[in-house]
C-alpha positions as CSV (number, residue, x, y, z in Angstrom):
1,M,4.2,3.0,-13.9
2,K,3.4,0.1,-16.1
3,H,0.7,0.4,-18.7
4,G,-2.6,-0.8,-17.3
5,D,-1.8,-0.4,-13.7
6,I,-4.7,0.8,-11.6
7,W,-3.5,0.4,-7.9
8,Y,-0.5,1.7,-6.0
9,V,1.0,0.9,-2.6
10,T,3.4,3.4,-1.0
11,F,5.5,2.0,1.8
12,G,8.4,2.9,4.1
13,P,9.5,2.9,7.7
14,D,7.3,3.9,10.5
15,K,7.9,7.6,11.2
16,T,8.4,6.8,14.8
17,D,11.2,4.3,14.0
18,E,14.3,6.5,14.3
19,T,16.6,3.6,13.2
20,A,14.9,3.5,9.8
21,E,15.2,7.2,9.0
22,S,17.6,6.5,6.1
23,M,15.1,4.3,4.3
24,A,13.1,6.3,1.7
25,R,9.4,5.8,1.0
26,S,8.8,3.8,-2.2
27,T,5.8,3.1,-4.4
28,R,4.8,0.1,-6.5
29,T,1.9,-0.1,-8.9
30,F,-0.3,-3.1,-9.7
31,K,-2.9,-4.1,-12.3
32,S,-5.4,-5.4,-9.7
33,E,-6.6,-4.7,-6.2
34,I,-5.8,-8.3,-5.2
35,D,-2.2,-7.9,-6.2
36,A,-1.9,-4.6,-4.3
37,K,-3.5,-6.2,-1.2
38,L,-1.0,-9.2,-1.3
39,F,1.9,-6.8,-1.6
40,A,0.6,-4.6,1.2
41,M,0.3,-7.6,3.5
42,Q,4.0,-8.5,2.8
43,I,5.0,-4.9,3.6
44,L,3.0,-4.8,6.9
45,A,4.6,-8.2,7.9
46,K,8.0,-6.5,7.6
47,G,6.9,-3.9,10.1
48,L,6.7,-1.1,7.5
49,T,3.9,1.4,7.1
50,A,1.9,1.6,3.9
51,S,-1.0,3.3,2.2
52,A,-2.7,2.5,-1.1
53,G,-5.2,3.7,-3.6
54,T,-6.2,3.9,-7.2
55,L,-4.1,5.8,-9.8
56,N,-5.6,8.7,-11.8
57,P,-7.6,8.7,-14.0
58,H,-9.2,5.4,-12.6
59,Q,-12.7,6.0,-11.2
60,P,-14.0,5.7,-8.6
61,K,-11.0,7.1,-6.8
62,Q,-10.0,5.1,-3.7
63,V,-7.5,6.0,-1.0
64,V,-6.5,3.6,1.8
65,G,-4.6,5.4,4.6
66,P,-2.2,3.8,7.0
67,A,-4.9,3.5,9.7
68,Q,-7.1,1.4,7.4
69,I,-4.6,-0.6,5.3
70,E,-4.4,-3.7,7.5
71,Q,-8.2,-4.1,7.4
72,W,-8.3,-3.4,3.7
73,A,-5.5,-5.9,2.8
74,D,-6.4,-8.7,5.1
75,P,-9.4,-10.8,4.0
76,G,-9.8,-12.2,7.5
77,L,-10.4,-8.6,8.7
78,G,-13.0,-7.9,6.0
79,G,-10.7,-6.6,3.3
């Protein structure tokens, strides 16, 4: 984690995709929510699943699960 990063995006293959089982989940960290959203959109465009949130000790704590990430990341959907 880089100094000053506040947001993370964890990503990997869809659990229902048996052809991608060998790909491990990964996490990247970001200084801003906008950067995290842009990265999440790139991950979703590749057909991967993702979740995001704020890193401790940042407050208020925010967690964006896989079911909400597309709406959170896409400004056209209210993100």
